[in-house]
N, C-alpha and C positions, 0 to 999 in steps of 0.2 A: 502495499501498500504505499509505503513512503517512498517508494522507488517513482512510483505513479505518480505522485504529489509535488515531488521534489527534483526529476530528473527528466531530461528531454531525449527518447527515448527514438519513439518513431514520428510520421509526421501527425498521424492521427491520435496518438496517446498525447504529444502536445498541443495538438489544438483543444483535447479534450478538459487537460491541466490548465491551461491558460484561462479557459472557459471559466471554470469551475472557480480560480482563483480571485480573475476579476467580478464573478459575480459576488462570490462570498467577501470580496474586501467591499466592494459596493455595498452591498444589503447590511451588512452589520455598522459600516461606517456613516449610513442613513439612518438605521435606527438609534446609534448611540448619537448621532448630533440632534436627531425630533426629541428625544428625552433632554438634551440638555438645552433645547432651544424651550421648551413646554416649562423645563424648570427655573431659566431666566424670566422667560415671559412674566410667571408667578411670584418670581422674587423681586425684580426691578420695577414689576407695576408696567401698564399700559404706555405711559409718558415717555419715560426712561428707554424701557425696549422700543420704544418706536423711534424715538433719535437714534440709537443703535444702530436698528434696523436700516434705518434713513440715510445714514452716513455709509452703511456697509455697501449697498444698493445703487449710490450715488458713485464709489469708486468702483464699485462692480463695472459700471456704466464706462468710466473713464479709461479701463485698461481692456477695454473689449477687443482691442487690436494689438493687444501684446504679444500674442503668439503667430497669430498671420498663418496660422497652418505648419509653423518651423515642426511641431512633434511630429506630427503626419509625415513629412519630406525626411527628418531626421531617421524613421526607422525606416524608411523605405528606401533613400541611398546606404544607408549602414546593410540594407540585405542584399546589396551588388554583390557579385563575386568581387570585385576589387575596389571596397569603398575607399572614397579620399583619404589619406591618412591626416587631412587637416577637418574633416567633415565632422568631429564632435568638437572642437576646439571654436570652430567657425560657426556651428549652429549655438552653441553657448556664448558667445560674444555678441550675435545676432540679437538672442533672446534678450541679453541685458543691456543691447540698445534699445529697443523695443519698450521694453520697461522702462528705462530712463523717459523715453518721450511718452508713455502715458505717464508717468511720474508729473511729469512737466503740465499737461493738459488736466490732470488730479488739482494742481496747487492753481492752476489759472481757474480753475470751478470753484475754489475754494472761498474765495472774496463773496459768495454768493449764498452761502451756506449761514442761514440766520440763526438756526438754532444752538442754543448755549452749548447743550448736550453733543450736539454732533460737531459744531467746530472744535470741541476740544476734543474730542478723539479720532478728527480727520485726518491730521497728517501720519498717526499712527496706524492706522488704517490702510493708508497707503505705502508705506514702508512694511506692514504684513503682505499686502497684495506683490510687495517685490520679491519679498522671500518667497511667498509661495509660485511666483512663477517662475522662479529658479528650483524649486520643488519638485514644477512639474517638469521641469528638461533633466532631471533625474527619473522620473516614472516614462520618460519617454528611451531613458537607455537602457531599463530594464525591458521596455515591450521590442526593441531593436535587437535585443540579445535572445528574444523568445523566453524570459525570463519573469513571466507576471506573477509566478506564486511569491517573491521578491517585493513586487508593486501592493500586491493584495495583504501581503504581512506588512508591511509599511502604512496602509491606509488603516489598518485593523489596530493596529499599535497608536497611531497619529489620535482616531478618534477616540480610543478609550483613555489615554494622557489628556487630551481634552475633555473630556465628560469628567475626568476624575480632578481637575484643574482646573476645571470651571466650579464645579460642586465647590471646592474648598475655596476658592476666591469668592466666590457670590456669600457662601454661608460667613467666610471674617468678613468680609465688606461688602455689600450688598450695592454695586455701581456697575454702570454699564463699562468704565475704563478698568477695572479688575479681570471682567470677562473678557476684554480685550487684552490683558495680561495674558489667560488661559489659552488664548489662541497665539500666541508667541510661543509660551510653553510648547503647545505639540508641535508646531512646527521646529521650533529645536533639536526636539526629541525624534521628530522624523528625519532631522540634518543628522545625526548623532547614527543613527541605526543605519539609515541610507550609505554612509561613509565607511560603517563595518563591513556592512556586505558589499560594497563595490573592492574591499581589502581581498574579499576572497574569488579565488578566481573562475571563472565560467566555464561553460564549453565553448564558446568562440575565443575570439582575441578579446583579453582580459583590457576593459576599459580603466586605464589608471585616472590618476589626479594629474598627471602631465599630458595626458592626452586632453581633457578637460581643460586645461587653462594654458594651455598652449596658444600658438599664435591664429591668427584671421587668416586664411586666405583670399584677397578679394575678388581673384577672377569667381572661386567657390562660392564666396557670399553673393554675388551679385546673381550666379546661378540660382541659388536656392529662393533669391527675394523674385527673381522671374517666375519661378515657380511657382510661387504662392497664390499668384493669381488662375492660377488651372486648379486649385483646391476646393 
């Protein structure tokens, strides 16, 4: 059973394994986050939780172009017989540049936010979205290597940490700011676990930190940006 859930043996088995982990990760994540939302709404009250949700929704809109399909492109290009040696690092720096652009759009919107609670937490939510955009880059690496069990496990760990930290924060100091701190703690836990998993070799070429933070190839960057129009 462990061999089926954690190793890529045949094409059919790999598809079944990856589907299982993606489904499990999403279901567990949504259930745990739903519990936290229900508890947060009851603890903070309609006014403060509404301000928290408004600020989150507004930042979400400003980060809608922070990916542009780069995750799908990275997975597709990595699956080629001879992927570009700077594919991972170029994708990472492109994603970082798009995140910075989205951040600038967010701060252009910020002066129009009148709700005092939303204004207070808005910059921190922008920072959180910057981090989650990088987090999504890591998940695309696991998909590129057909190791969705790692992605599913990371989603479950992040959701468990978020629920636990959220309950603790709200029980200690019930405020929108402390609920936001819980989100930061969960993302930090994701990064720690993701780095630990990257240290373990995979069945394909091992993706190292040197590949991620390596140089960006300008020609490949233009190629990837051009392909975004066709996604």
